[in-house]
PDB file of N, CA, C and O in Angstrom:
ATOM      1  N   MET A   1      13.874 -92.492 137.569  1.00  0.00           N
ATOM      2  CA  MET A   1      13.178 -92.159 138.770  1.00  0.00           C
ATOM      3  C   MET A   1      13.851 -90.933 139.374  1.00  0.00           C
ATOM      4  O   MET A   1      15.071 -90.902 139.529  1.00  0.00           O
ATOM      5  N   SER A   2      13.071 -89.949 139.707  1.00  0.00           N
ATOM      6  CA  SER A   2      13.619 -88.721 140.338  1.00  0.00           C
ATOM      7  C   SER A   2      13.945 -88.965 141.781  1.00  0.00           C
ATOM      8  O   SER A   2      13.237 -89.703 142.467  1.00  0.00           O
ATOM      9  N   PRO A   3      15.029 -88.342 142.263  1.00  0.00           N
ATOM     10  CA  PRO A   3      15.357 -88.507 143.673  1.00  0.00           C
ATOM     11  C   PRO A   3      14.381 -87.813 144.595  1.00  0.00           C
ATOM     12  O   PRO A   3      13.713 -86.855 144.206  1.00  0.00           O
ATOM     13  N   ILE A   4      14.305 -88.287 145.780  1.00  0.00           N
ATOM     14  CA  ILE A   4      13.452 -87.737 146.818  1.00  0.00           C
ATOM     15  C   ILE A   4      14.318 -86.884 147.728  1.00  0.00           C
ATOM     16  O   ILE A   4      15.345 -87.346 148.225  1.00  0.00           O
ATOM     17  N   THR A   5      13.913 -85.648 147.946  1.00  0.00           N
ATOM     18  CA  THR A   5      14.695 -84.758 148.791  1.00  0.00           C
ATOM     19  C   THR A   5      14.187 -84.808 150.222  1.00  0.00           C
ATOM     20  O   THR A   5      12.993 -84.659 150.484  1.00  0.00           O
ATOM     21  N   ILE A   6      15.132 -85.023 151.149  1.00  0.00           N
ATOM     22  CA  ILE A   6      14.773 -85.048 152.561  1.00  0.00           C
ATOM     23  C   ILE A   6      15.807 -84.269 153.359  1.00  0.00           C
ATOM     24  O   ILE A   6      16.912 -84.013 152.880  1.00  0.00           O
ATOM     25  N   SER A   7      15.446 -83.904 154.554  1.00  0.00           N
ATOM     26  CA  SER A   7      16.387 -83.180 155.400  1.00  0.00           C
ATOM     27  C   SER A   7      17.297 -84.171 156.115  1.00  0.00           C
ATOM     28  O   SER A   7      16.979 -85.355 156.230  1.00  0.00           O
ATOM     29  N   ALA A   8      18.427 -83.672 156.591  1.00  0.00           N
ATOM     30  CA  ALA A   8      19.317 -84.479 157.361  1.00  0.00           C
ATOM     31  C   ALA A   8      18.647 -85.038 158.601  1.00  0.00           C
ATOM     32  O   ALA A   8      18.911 -86.170 159.008  1.00  0.00           O
ATOM     33  N   MET A   9      17.779 -84.237 159.197  1.00  0.00           N
ATOM     34  CA  MET A   9      17.047 -84.672 160.378  1.00  0.00           C
ATOM     35  C   MET A   9      16.090 -85.831 160.047  1.00  0.00           C
ATOM     36  O   MET A   9      15.943 -86.767 160.832  1.00  0.00           O
ATOM     37  N   ALA A  10      15.450 -85.754 158.888  1.00  0.00           N
ATOM     38  CA  ALA A  10      14.548 -86.855 158.481  1.00  0.00           C
ATOM     39  C   ALA A  10      15.351 -88.095 158.208  1.00  0.00           C
ATOM     40  O   ALA A  10      14.911 -89.202 158.520  1.00  0.00           O
ATOM     41  N   LEU A  11      16.523 -87.932 157.629  1.00  0.00           N
ATOM     42  CA  LEU A  11      17.386 -89.100 157.392  1.00  0.00           C
ATOM     43  C   LEU A  11      17.719 -89.771 158.725  1.00  0.00           C
ATOM     44  O   LEU A  11      17.619 -90.989 158.868  1.00  0.00           O
ATOM     45  N   ARG A  12      18.114 -88.950 159.689  1.00  0.00           N
ATOM     46  CA  ARG A  12      18.468 -89.512 161.014  1.00  0.00           C
ATOM     47  C   ARG A  12      17.290 -90.267 161.631  1.00  0.00           C
ATOM     48  O   ARG A  12      17.462 -91.344 162.202  1.00  0.00           O
ATOM     49  N   ASP A  13      16.108 -89.697 161.509  1.00  0.00           N
ATOM     50  CA  ASP A  13      14.929 -90.290 162.136  1.00  0.00           C
ATOM     51  C   ASP A  13      14.394 -91.502 161.367  1.00  0.00           C
ATOM     52  O   ASP A  13      13.711 -92.344 161.951  1.00  0.00           O
ATOM     53  N   GLN A  14      14.697 -91.605 160.055  1.00  0.00           N
ATOM     54  CA  GLN A  14      14.073 -92.636 159.234  1.00  0.00           C
ATOM     55  C   GLN A  14      15.124 -93.493 158.500  1.00  0.00           C
ATOM     56  O   GLN A  14      14.821 -94.067 157.454  1.00  0.00           O
ATOM     57  N   ILE A  15      16.319 -93.583 159.023  1.00  0.00           N
ATOM     58  CA  ILE A  15      17.410 -94.223 158.292  1.00  0.00           C
ATOM     59  C   ILE A  15      17.060 -95.664 157.850  1.00  0.00           C
ATOM     60  O   ILE A  15      17.351 -96.056 156.720  1.00  0.00           O
ATOM     61  N   GLY A  16      16.445 -96.434 158.738  1.00  0.00           N
ATOM     62  CA  GLY A  16      16.106 -97.840 158.390  1.00  0.00           C
ATOM     63  C   GLY A  16      15.126 -97.903 157.245  1.00  0.00           C
ATOM     64  O   GLY A  16      15.316 -98.698 156.325  1.00  0.00           O
ATOM     65  N   ASP A  17      14.091 -97.102 157.267  1.00  0.00           N
ATOM     66  CA  ASP A  17      13.123 -97.065 156.194  1.00  0.00           C
ATOM     67  C   ASP A  17      13.765 -96.585 154.874  1.00  0.00           C
ATOM     68  O   ASP A  17      13.511 -97.148 153.809  1.00  0.00           O
ATOM     69  N   ILE A  18      14.580 -95.561 154.965  1.00  0.00           N
ATOM     70  CA  ILE A  18      15.236 -95.029 153.787  1.00  0.00           C
ATOM     71  C   ILE A  18      16.145 -96.078 153.161  1.00  0.00           C
ATOM     72  O   ILE A  18      16.122 -96.263 151.944  1.00  0.00           O
ATOM     73  N   LEU A  19      16.942 -96.764 153.966  1.00  0.00           N
ATOM     74  CA  LEU A  19      17.822 -97.806 153.410  1.00  0.00           C
ATOM     75  C   LEU A  19      17.020 -98.904 152.747  1.00  0.00           C
ATOM     76  O   LEU A  19      17.398 -99.396 151.683  1.00  0.00           O
ATOM     77  N   ASN A  20      15.902 -99.298 153.372  1.00  0.00           N
ATOM     78  CA  ASN A  20      15.034-100.321 152.766  1.00  0.00           C
ATOM     79  C   ASN A  20      14.487 -99.856 151.412  1.00  0.00           C
ATOM     80  O   ASN A  20      14.432-100.630 150.457  1.00  0.00           O
ATOM     81  N   ARG A  21      14.096 -98.615 151.345  1.00  0.00           N
ATOM     82  CA  ARG A  21      13.543 -98.057 150.090  1.00  0.00           C
ATOM     83  C   ARG A  21      14.603 -98.011 149.020  1.00  0.00           C
ATOM     84  O   ARG A  21      14.313 -98.256 147.849  1.00  0.00           O
ATOM     85  N   VAL A  22      15.858 -97.694 149.407  1.00  0.00           N
ATOM     86  CA  VAL A  22      16.968 -97.711 148.426  1.00  0.00           C
ATOM     87  C   VAL A  22      17.210 -99.124 147.961  1.00  0.00           C
ATOM     88  O   VAL A  22      17.343 -99.371 146.762  1.00  0.00           O
ATOM     89  N   LEU A  23      17.268-100.053 148.888  1.00  0.00           N
ATOM     90  CA  LEU A  23      17.586-101.434 148.570  1.00  0.00           C
ATOM     91  C   LEU A  23      16.491-102.154 147.796  1.00  0.00           C
ATOM     92  O   LEU A  23      16.777-102.834 146.810  1.00  0.00           O
ATOM     93  N   TYR A  24      15.237-102.013 148.233  1.00  0.00           N
ATOM     94  CA  TYR A  24      14.163-102.807 147.651  1.00  0.00           C
ATOM     95  C   TYR A  24      13.371-102.109 146.579  1.00  0.00           C
ATOM     96  O   TYR A  24      12.902-102.750 145.638  1.00  0.00           O
ATOM     97  N   ALA A  25      13.210-100.781 146.702  1.00  0.00           N
ATOM     98  CA  ALA A  25      12.407-100.044 145.709  1.00  0.00           C
ATOM     99  C   ALA A  25      13.237 -99.269 144.716  1.00  0.00           C
ATOM    100  O   ALA A  25      12.716 -98.729 143.739  1.00  0.00           O
ATOM    101  N   GLY A  26      14.563 -99.213 144.974  1.00  0.00           N
ATOM    102  CA  GLY A  26      15.426 -98.465 144.057  1.00  0.00           C
ATOM    103  C   GLY A  26      15.301 -96.973 144.174  1.00  0.00           C
ATOM    104  O   GLY A  26      15.713 -96.240 143.276  1.00  0.00           O
ATOM    105  N   ASP A  27      14.723 -96.499 145.300  1.00  0.00           N
ATOM    106  CA  ASP A  27      14.597 -95.041 145.486  1.00  0.00           C
ATOM    107  C   ASP A  27      15.969 -94.413 145.678  1.00  0.00           C
ATOM    108  O   ASP A  27      16.921 -95.059 146.116  1.00  0.00           O
ATOM    109  N   ARG A  28      16.036 -93.147 145.338  1.00  0.00           N
ATOM    110  CA  ARG A  28      17.243 -92.337 145.521  1.00  0.00           C
ATOM    111  C   ARG A  28      16.856 -91.156 146.397  1.00  0.00           C
ATOM    112  O   ARG A  28      15.746 -90.632 146.295  1.00  0.00           O
ATOM    113  N   PHE A  29      17.775 -90.744 147.253  1.00  0.00           N
ATOM    114  CA  PHE A  29      17.481 -89.645 148.149  1.00  0.00           C
ATOM    115  C   PHE A  29      18.587 -88.593 148.071  1.00  0.00           C
ATOM    116  O   PHE A  29      19.777 -88.907 148.042  1.00  0.00           O
ATOM    117  N   ILE A  30      18.146 -87.326 148.040  1.00  0.00           N
ATOM    118  CA  ILE A  30      19.091 -86.204 148.196  1.00  0.00           C
ATOM    119  C   ILE A  30      18.890 -85.684 149.607  1.00  0.00           C
ATOM    120  O   ILE A  30      17.772 -85.396 150.035  1.00  0.00           O
ATOM    121  N   ILE A  31      19.987 -85.572 150.306  1.00  0.00           N
ATOM    122  CA  ILE A  31      19.924 -85.124 151.718  1.00  0.00           C
ATOM    123  C   ILE A  31      20.289 -83.650 151.735  1.00  0.00           C
ATOM    124  O   ILE A  31      21.302 -83.236 151.172  1.00  0.00           O
ATOM    125  N   GLU A  32      19.448 -82.874 152.388  1.00  0.00           N
ATOM    126  CA  GLU A  32      19.680 -81.443 152.526  1.00  0.00           C
ATOM    127  C   GLU A  32      19.971 -81.063 153.971  1.00  0.00           C
ATOM    128  O   GLU A  32      19.415 -81.643 154.904  1.00  0.00           O
ATOM    129  N   ARG A  33      20.840 -80.091 154.141  1.00  0.00           N
ATOM    130  CA  ARG A  33      21.074 -79.476 155.418  1.00  0.00           C
ATOM    131  C   ARG A  33      20.776 -77.997 155.256  1.00  0.00           C
ATOM    132  O   ARG A  33      21.398 -77.311 154.445  1.00  0.00           O
ATOM    133  N   ARG A  34      19.831 -77.519 156.027  1.00  0.00           N
ATOM    134  CA  ARG A  34      19.376 -76.131 155.926  1.00  0.00           C
ATOM    135  C   ARG A  34      19.035 -75.732 154.484  1.00  0.00           C
ATOM    136  O   ARG A  34      19.375 -74.641 154.026  1.00  0.00           O
ATOM    137  N   GLY A  35      18.365 -76.633 153.794  1.00  0.00           N
ATOM    138  CA  GLY A  35      17.940 -76.337 152.444  1.00  0.00           C
ATOM    139  C   GLY A  35      18.981 -76.500 151.331  1.00  0.00           C
ATOM    140  O   GLY A  35      18.694 -76.272 150.156  1.00  0.00           O
ATOM    141  N   THR A  36      20.158 -76.887 151.715  1.00  0.00           N
ATOM    142  CA  THR A  36      21.231 -77.049 150.737  1.00  0.00           C
ATOM    143  C   THR A  36      21.561 -78.538 150.538  1.00  0.00           C
ATOM    144  O   THR A  36      21.857 -79.227 151.514  1.00  0.00           O
ATOM    145  N   PRO A  37      21.518 -79.044 149.308  1.00  0.00           N
ATOM    146  CA  PRO A  37      21.864 -80.446 149.056  1.00  0.00           C
ATOM    147  C   PRO A  37      23.314 -80.705 149.450  1.00  0.00           C
ATOM    148  O   PRO A  37      24.216 -79.982 149.028  1.00  0.00           O
ATOM    149  N   VAL A  38      23.535 -81.744 150.263  1.00  0.00           N
ATOM    150  CA  VAL A  38      24.903 -82.052 150.742  1.00  0.00           C
ATOM    151  C   VAL A  38      25.329 -83.488 150.446  1.00  0.00           C
ATOM    152  O   VAL A  38      26.524 -83.782 150.445  1.00  0.00           O
ATOM    153  N   ALA A  39      24.390 -84.373 150.200  1.00  0.00           N
ATOM    154  CA  ALA A  39      24.740 -85.785 149.985  1.00  0.00           C
ATOM    155  C   ALA A  39      23.582 -86.485 149.276  1.00  0.00           C
ATOM    156  O   ALA A  39      22.483 -85.957 149.114  1.00  0.00           O
ATOM    157  N   ALA A  40      23.909 -87.719 148.864  1.00  0.00           N
ATOM    158  CA  ALA A  40      22.850 -88.540 148.248  1.00  0.00           C
ATOM    159  C   ALA A  40      22.956 -89.938 148.786  1.00  0.00           C
ATOM    160  O   ALA A  40      24.041 -90.395 149.145  1.00  0.00           O
ATOM    161  N   VAL A  41      21.828 -90.624 148.846  1.00  0.00           N
ATOM    162  CA  VAL A  41      21.801 -92.035 149.225  1.00  0.00           C
ATOM    163  C   VAL A  41      21.313 -92.805 148.005  1.00  0.00           C
ATOM    164  O   VAL A  41      20.176 -92.632 147.565  1.00  0.00           O
ATOM    165  N   ILE A  42      22.185 -93.663 147.459  1.00  0.00           N
ATOM    166  CA  ILE A  42      21.845 -94.468 146.295  1.00  0.00           C
ATOM    167  C   ILE A  42      22.260 -95.928 146.592  1.00  0.00           C
ATOM    168  O   ILE A  42      22.968 -96.207 147.560  1.00  0.00           O
ATOM    169  N   SER A  43      21.808 -96.813 145.752  1.00  0.00           N
ATOM    170  CA  SER A  43      22.186 -98.220 145.944  1.00  0.00           C
ATOM    171  C   SER A  43      23.664 -98.431 145.622  1.00  0.00           C
ATOM    172  O   SER A  43      24.277 -97.633 144.913  1.00  0.00           O
ATOM    173  N   ILE A  44      24.202 -99.474 146.133  1.00  0.00           N
ATOM    174  CA  ILE A  44      25.602 -99.822 145.854  1.00  0.00           C
ATOM    175  C   ILE A  44      25.774-100.149 144.366  1.00  0.00           C
ATOM    176  O   ILE A  44      26.839 -99.896 143.804  1.00  0.00           O
ATOM    177  N   GLU A  45      24.738-100.710 143.717  1.00  0.00           N
ATOM    178  CA  GLU A  45      24.804-100.984 142.290  1.00  0.00           C
ATOM    179  C   GLU A  45      24.939 -99.699 141.496  1.00  0.00           C
ATOM    180  O   GLU A  45      25.714 -99.634 140.542  1.00  0.00           O
ATOM    181  N   GLU A  46      24.185 -98.669 141.885  1.00  0.00           N
ATOM    182  CA  GLU A  46      24.287 -97.363 141.181  1.00  0.00           C
ATOM    183  C   GLU A  46      25.646 -96.752 141.417  1.00  0.00           C
ATOM    184  O   GLU A  46      26.234 -96.182 140.498  1.00  0.00           O
ATOM    185  N   LEU A  47      26.148 -96.854 142.599  1.00  0.00           N
ATOM    186  CA  LEU A  47      27.499 -96.334 142.886  1.00  0.00           C
ATOM    187  C   LEU A  47      28.538 -97.023 141.985  1.00  0.00           C
ATOM    188  O   LEU A  47      29.406 -96.370 141.406  1.00  0.00           O
ATOM    189  N   ARG A  48      28.429 -98.339 141.883  1.00  0.00           N
ATOM    190  CA  ARG A  48      29.373 -99.056 141.035  1.00  0.00           C
ATOM    191  C   ARG A  48      29.278 -98.657 139.592  1.00  0.00           C
ATOM    192  O   ARG A  48      30.297 -98.546 138.911  1.00  0.00           O
ATOM    193  N   ARG A  49      28.046 -98.432 139.097  1.00  0.00           N
ATOM    194  CA  ARG A  49      27.877 -97.958 137.690  1.00  0.00           C
ATOM    195  C   ARG A  49      28.506 -96.586 137.514  1.00  0.00           C
ATOM    196  O   ARG A  49      29.173 -96.342 136.508  1.00  0.00           O
ATOM    197  N   LEU A  50      28.310 -95.689 138.463  1.00  0.00           N
ATOM    198  CA  LEU A  50      28.934 -94.377 138.384  1.00  0.00           C
ATOM    199  C   LEU A  50      30.463 -94.460 138.382  1.00  0.00           C
ATOM    200  O   LEU A  50      31.134 -93.754 137.630  1.00  0.00           O
ATOM    201  N   GLU A  51      30.991 -95.325 139.228  1.00  0.00           N
ATOM    202  CA  GLU A  51      32.445 -95.497 139.256  1.00  0.00           C
ATOM    203  C   GLU A  51      32.957 -96.078 137.930  1.00  0.00           C
ATOM    204  O   GLU A  51      34.015 -95.682 137.441  1.00  0.00           O
ATOM    205  N   GLN A  52      32.209 -97.007 137.360  1.00  0.00           N
ATOM    206  CA  GLN A  52      32.620 -97.583 136.064  1.00  0.00           C
ATOM    207  C   GLN A  52      32.597 -96.507 134.989  1.00  0.00           C
ATOM    208  O   GLN A  52      33.509 -96.444 134.164  1.00  0.00           O
ATOM    209  N   LEU A  53      31.572 -95.658 134.981  1.00  0.00           N
ATOM    210  CA  LEU A  53      31.520 -94.567 134.003  1.00  0.00           C
ATOM    211  C   LEU A  53      32.697 -93.610 134.161  1.00  0.00           C
ATOM    212  O   LEU A  53      33.285 -93.168 133.175  1.00  0.00           O
ATOM    213  N   GLU A  54      33.025 -93.304 135.379  1.00  0.00           N
ATOM    214  CA  GLU A  54      34.204 -92.476 135.646  1.00  0.00           C
ATOM    215  C   GLU A  54      35.495 -93.121 135.141  1.00  0.00           C
ATOM    216  O   GLU A  54      36.338 -92.460 134.534  1.00  0.00           O
ATOM    217  N   ASP A  55      35.632 -94.398 135.399  1.00  0.00           N
ATOM    218  CA  ASP A  55      36.830 -95.115 134.927  1.00  0.00           C
ATOM    219  C   ASP A  55      36.913 -95.116 133.396  1.00  0.00           C
ATOM    220  O   ASP A  55      37.982 -94.915 132.819  1.00  0.00           O
ATOM    221  N   GLU A  56      35.744 -95.350 132.740  1.00  0.00           N
ATOM    222  CA  GLU A  56      35.737 -95.370 131.293  1.00  0.00           C
ATOM    223  C   GLU A  56      36.081 -93.970 130.735  1.00  0.00           C
ATOM    224  O   GLU A  56      36.784 -93.859 129.731  1.00  0.00           O
ATOM    225  N   ARG A  57      35.592 -92.929 131.378  1.00  0.00           N
ATOM    226  CA  ARG A  57      35.905 -91.555 130.929  1.00  0.00           C
ATOM    227  C   ARG A  57      37.398 -91.309 131.111  1.00  0.00           C
ATOM    228  O   ARG A  57      38.051 -90.802 130.199  1.00  0.00           O
ATOM    229  N   ASP A  58      37.939 -91.651 132.248  1.00  0.00           N
ATOM    230  CA  ASP A  58      39.372 -91.470 132.497  1.00  0.00           C
ATOM    231  C   ASP A  58      40.235 -92.234 131.481  1.00  0.00           C
ATOM    232  O   ASP A  58      41.230 -91.717 130.972  1.00  0.00           O
ATOM    233  N   ASN A  59      39.828 -93.469 131.206  1.00  0.00           N
ATOM    234  CA  ASN A  59      40.557 -94.272 130.206  1.00  0.00           C
ATOM    235  C   ASN A  59      40.487 -93.666 128.832  1.00  0.00           C
ATOM    236  O   ASN A  59      41.458 -93.740 128.080  1.00  0.00           O
ATOM    237  N   GLU A  60      39.372 -93.071 128.481  1.00  0.00           N
ATOM    238  CA  GLU A  60      39.259 -92.436 127.160  1.00  0.00           C
ATOM    239  C   GLU A  60      40.155 -91.207 127.096  1.00  0.00           C
ATOM    240  O   GLU A  60      40.794 -90.976 126.070  1.00  0.00           O
ATOM    241  N   ILE A  61      40.219 -90.428 128.140  1.00  0.00           N
ATOM    242  CA  ILE A  61      41.091 -89.254 128.148  1.00  0.00           C
ATOM    243  C   ILE A  61      42.545 -89.690 128.031  1.00  0.00           C
ATOM    244  O   ILE A  61      43.326 -89.077 127.302  1.00  0.00           O
ATOM    245  N   LEU A  62      42.909 -90.751 128.752  1.00  0.00           N
ATOM    246  CA  LEU A  62      44.275 -91.248 128.658  1.00  0.00           C
ATOM    247  C   LEU A  62      44.578 -91.748 127.274  1.00  0.00           C
ATOM    248  O   LEU A  62      45.664 -91.488 126.756  1.00  0.00           O
ATOM    249  N   ARG A  63      43.647 -92.465 126.648  1.00  0.00           N
ATOM    250  CA  ARG A  63      43.826 -92.908 125.260  1.00  0.00           C
ATOM    251  C   ARG A  63      44.059 -91.745 124.308  1.00  0.00           C
ATOM    252  O   ARG A  63      44.940 -91.779 123.449  1.00  0.00           O
ATOM    253  N   MET A  64      43.222 -90.691 124.494  1.00  0.00           N
ATOM    254  CA  MET A  64      43.385 -89.488 123.638  1.00  0.00           C
ATOM    255  C   MET A  64      44.731 -88.838 123.841  1.00  0.00           C
ATOM    256  O   MET A  64      45.354 -88.378 122.883  1.00  0.00           O
ATOM    257  N   ALA A  65      45.184 -88.794 125.073  1.00  0.00           N
ATOM    258  CA  ALA A  65      46.485 -88.162 125.379  1.00  0.00           C
ATOM    259  C   ALA A  65      47.610 -88.962 124.711  1.00  0.00           C
ATOM    260  O   ALA A  65      48.547 -88.379 124.166  1.00  0.00           O
ATOM    261  N   LYS A  66      47.516 -90.276 124.754  1.00  0.00           N
ATOM    262  CA  LYS A  66      48.550 -91.109 124.131  1.00  0.00           C
ATOM    263  C   LYS A  66      48.562 -90.934 122.609  1.00  0.00           C
ATOM    264  O   LYS A  66      49.624 -90.835 121.995  1.00  0.00           O
ATOM    265  N   GLU A  67      47.370 -90.899 122.010  1.00  0.00           N
ATOM    266  CA  GLU A  67      47.285 -90.722 120.580  1.00  0.00           C
ATOM    267  C   GLU A  67      47.868 -89.366 120.139  1.00  0.00           C
ATOM    268  O   GLU A  67      48.595 -89.282 119.150  1.00  0.00           O
ATOM    269  N   LEU A  68      47.542 -88.339 120.875  1.00  0.00           N
ATOM    270  CA  LEU A  68      48.046 -87.002 120.540  1.00  0.00           C
ATOM    271  C   LEU A  68      49.555 -86.898 120.776  1.00  0.00           C
ATOM    272  O   LEU A  68      50.274 -86.269 119.999  1.00  0.00           O
ATOM    273  N   ALA A  69      50.013 -87.513 121.839  1.00  0.00           N
ATOM    274  CA  ALA A  69      51.455 -87.482 122.131  1.00  0.00           C
ATOM    275  C   ALA A  69      52.255 -88.216 121.088  1.00  0.00           C
ATOM    276  O   ALA A  69      53.397 -87.851 120.808  1.00  0.00           O
ATOM    277  N   ALA A  70      51.672 -89.253 120.505  1.00  0.00           N
ATOM    278  CA  ALA A  70      52.369 -90.001 119.447  1.00  0.00           C
ATOM    279  C   ALA A  70      52.479 -89.177 118.169  1.00  0.00           C
ATOM    280  O   ALA A  70      53.373 -89.401 117.355  1.00  0.00           O
ATOM    281  N   GLN A  71      51.571 -88.227 117.998  1.00  0.00           N
ATOM    282  CA  GLN A  71      51.572 -87.402 116.786  1.00  0.00           C
ATOM    283  C   GLN A  71      52.515 -86.217 116.923  1.00  0.00           C
ATOM    284  O   GLN A  71      53.025 -85.726 115.916  1.00  0.00           O
ATOM    285  N   ARG A  72      52.761 -85.742 118.142  1.00  0.00           N
ATOM    286  CA  ARG A  72      53.597 -84.570 118.361  1.00  0.00           C
ATOM    287  C   ARG A  72      54.032 -84.503 119.807  1.00  0.00           C
ATOM    288  O   ARG A  72      53.896 -85.483 120.539  1.00  0.00           O
ATOM    289  N   ASP A  73      54.555 -83.361 120.234  1.00  0.00           N
ATOM    290  CA  ASP A  73      54.936 -83.166 121.613  1.00  0.00           C
ATOM    291  C   ASP A  73      53.720 -83.374 122.537  1.00  0.00           C
ATOM    292  O   ASP A  73      52.576 -83.320 122.086  1.00  0.00           O
ATOM    293  N   PRO A  74      53.979 -83.610 123.823  1.00  0.00           N
ATOM    294  CA  PRO A  74      52.860 -83.771 124.758  1.00  0.00           C
ATOM    295  C   PRO A  74      51.874 -82.646 124.661  1.00  0.00           C
ATOM    296  O   PRO A  74      52.248 -81.507 124.380  1.00  0.00           O
ATOM    297  N   VAL A  75      50.626 -82.948 124.890  1.00  0.00           N
ATOM    298  CA  VAL A  75      49.524 -82.008 124.731  1.00  0.00           C
ATOM    299  C   VAL A  75      49.119 -81.470 126.079  1.00  0.00           C
ATOM    300  O   VAL A  75      49.041 -82.225 127.048  1.00  0.00           O
ATOM    301  N   PRO A  76      48.859 -80.182 126.162  1.00  0.00           N
ATOM    302  CA  PRO A  76      48.371 -79.613 127.460  1.00  0.00           C
ATOM    303  C   PRO A  76      47.029 -80.219 127.839  1.00  0.00           C
ATOM    304  O   PRO A  76      46.199 -80.531 126.985  1.00  0.00           O
ATOM    305  N   MET A  77      46.845 -80.373 129.112  1.00  0.00           N
ATOM    306  CA  MET A  77      45.618 -80.975 129.654  1.00  0.00           C
ATOM    307  C   MET A  77      44.366 -80.211 129.184  1.00  0.00           C
ATOM    308  O   MET A  77      43.332 -80.819 128.905  1.00  0.00           O
ATOM    309  N   GLU A  78      44.468 -78.913 129.102  1.00  0.00           N
ATOM    310  CA  GLU A  78      43.361 -78.115 128.640  1.00  0.00           C
ATOM    311  C   GLU A  78      42.878 -78.509 127.267  1.00  0.00           C
ATOM    312  O   GLU A  78      41.676 -78.536 127.003  1.00  0.00           O
ATOM    313  N   GLU A  79      43.828 -78.816 126.383  1.00  0.00           N
ATOM    314  CA  GLU A  79      43.486 -79.268 125.034  1.00  0.00           C
ATOM    315  C   GLU A  79      42.765 -80.619 125.073  1.00  0.00           C
ATOM    316  O   GLU A  79      41.809 -80.832 124.328  1.00  0.00           O
ATOM    317  N   LEU A  80      43.205 -81.501 125.911  1.00  0.00           N
ATOM    318  CA  LEU A  80      42.533 -82.787 126.057  1.00  0.00           C
ATOM    319  C   LEU A  80      41.100 -82.603 126.550  1.00  0.00           C
ATOM    320  O   LEU A  80      40.175 -83.233 126.038  1.00  0.00           O
ATOM    321  N   LEU A  81      40.926 -81.749 127.530  1.00  0.00           N
ATOM    322  CA  LEU A  81      39.598 -81.501 128.080  1.00  0.00           C
ATOM    323  C   LEU A  81      38.681 -80.864 127.010  1.00  0.00           C
ATOM    324  O   LEU A  81      37.492 -81.170 126.931  1.00  0.00           O
ATOM    325  N   ASN A  82      39.257 -79.989 126.207  1.00  0.00           N
ATOM    326  CA  ASN A  82      38.464 -79.362 125.136  1.00  0.00           C
ATOM    327  C   ASN A  82      38.015 -80.390 124.099  1.00  0.00           C
ATOM    328  O   ASN A  82      36.878 -80.362 123.629  1.00  0.00           O
ATOM    329  N   ARG A  83      38.928 -81.296 123.753  1.00  0.00           N
ATOM    330  CA  ARG A  83      38.601 -82.350 122.783  1.00  0.00           C
ATOM    331  C   ARG A  83      37.522 -83.296 123.363  1.00  0.00           C
ATOM    332  O   ARG A  83      36.595 -83.704 122.663  1.00  0.00           O
ATOM    333  N   TYR A  84      37.668 -83.623 124.636  1.00  0.00           N
ATOM    334  CA  TYR A  84      36.674 -84.504 125.269  1.00  0.00           C
ATOM    335  C   TYR A  84      35.297 -83.826 125.233  1.00  0.00           C
ATOM    336  O   TYR A  84      34.283 -84.448 124.916  1.00  0.00           O
ATOM    337  N   GLU A  85      35.299 -82.538 125.566  1.00  0.00           N
ATOM    338  CA  GLU A  85      34.050 -81.787 125.581  1.00  0.00           C
ATOM    339  C   GLU A  85      33.379 -81.746 124.206  1.00  0.00           C
ATOM    340  O   GLU A  85      32.157 -81.852 124.111  1.00  0.00           O
ATOM    341  N   LYS A  86      34.163 -81.595 123.154  1.00  0.00           N
ATOM    342  CA  LYS A  86      33.623 -81.589 121.801  1.00  0.00           C
ATOM    343  C   LYS A  86      33.021 -82.953 121.440  1.00  0.00           C
ATOM    344  O   LYS A  86      31.992 -83.034 120.769  1.00  0.00           O
ATOM    345  N   LEU A  87      33.680 -84.012 121.894  1.00  0.00           N
ATOM    346  CA  LEU A  87      33.158 -85.356 121.568  1.00  0.00           C
ATOM    347  C   LEU A  87      31.919 -85.712 122.362  1.00  0.00           C
ATOM    348  O   LEU A  87      31.006 -86.352 121.841  1.00  0.00           O
ATOM    349  N   HIS A  88      31.882 -85.299 123.632  1.00  0.00           N
ATOM    350  CA  HIS A  88      30.807 -85.804 124.520  1.00  0.00           C
ATOM    351  C   HIS A  88      29.883 -84.743 125.069  1.00  0.00           C
ATOM    352  O   HIS A  88      28.918 -85.085 125.754  1.00  0.00           O
ATOM    353  N   GLY A  89      30.127 -83.473 124.805  1.00  0.00           N
ATOM    354  CA  GLY A  89      29.278 -82.416 125.300  1.00  0.00           C
ATOM    355  C   GLY A  89      29.333 -82.254 126.793  1.00  0.00           C
ATOM    356  O   GLY A  89      28.433 -81.657 127.385  1.00  0.00           O
ATOM    357  N   GLU A  90      30.359 -82.766 127.411  1.00  0.00           N
ATOM    358  CA  GLU A  90      30.526 -82.650 128.869  1.00  0.00           C
ATOM    359  C   GLU A  90      31.834 -81.981 129.190  1.00  0.00           C
ATOM    360  O   GLU A  90      32.890 -82.414 128.729  1.00  0.00           O
ATOM    361  N   ARG A  91      31.775 -80.920 129.981  1.00  0.00           N
ATOM    362  CA  ARG A  91      33.005 -80.233 130.345  1.00  0.00           C
ATOM    363  C   ARG A  91      33.535 -80.827 131.658  1.00  0.00           C
ATOM    364  O   ARG A  91      32.841 -80.883 132.673  1.00  0.00           O
ATOM    365  N   LEU A  92      34.775 -81.258 131.588  1.00  0.00           N
ATOM    366  CA  LEU A  92      35.447 -81.805 132.775  1.00  0.00           C
ATOM    367  C   LEU A  92      36.382 -80.752 133.339  1.00  0.00           C
ATOM    368  O   LEU A  92      36.973 -79.970 132.594  1.00  0.00           O
ATOM    369  N   GLU A  93      36.510 -80.735 134.622  1.00  0.00           N
ATOM    370  CA  GLU A  93      37.407 -79.774 135.275  1.00  0.00           C
ATOM    371  C   GLU A  93      38.551 -80.481 135.945  1.00  0.00           C
ATOM    372  O   GLU A  93      39.409 -79.836 136.547  1.00  0.00           O
TER     373      GLU A  93
END
């Protein structure tokens, strides 16, 4: 489902309705201020899934670092990030 973009003013005026839509309909909202996206409103379940994905990613990078360190001297972080990017197609900063 694509997020719905609303202004910060609309959020302020419709907060109850927006929270109900997030909770019951699973809607997602991007909040803009002066046309610039500044925040999102998502369900707590989605936030938990995102946090879990971040934890899994961090654990994988740590595992990679330990494996490489066991093979030779400690590895620069840049090399770990490059290896992660090759495996997953995602560049981490």
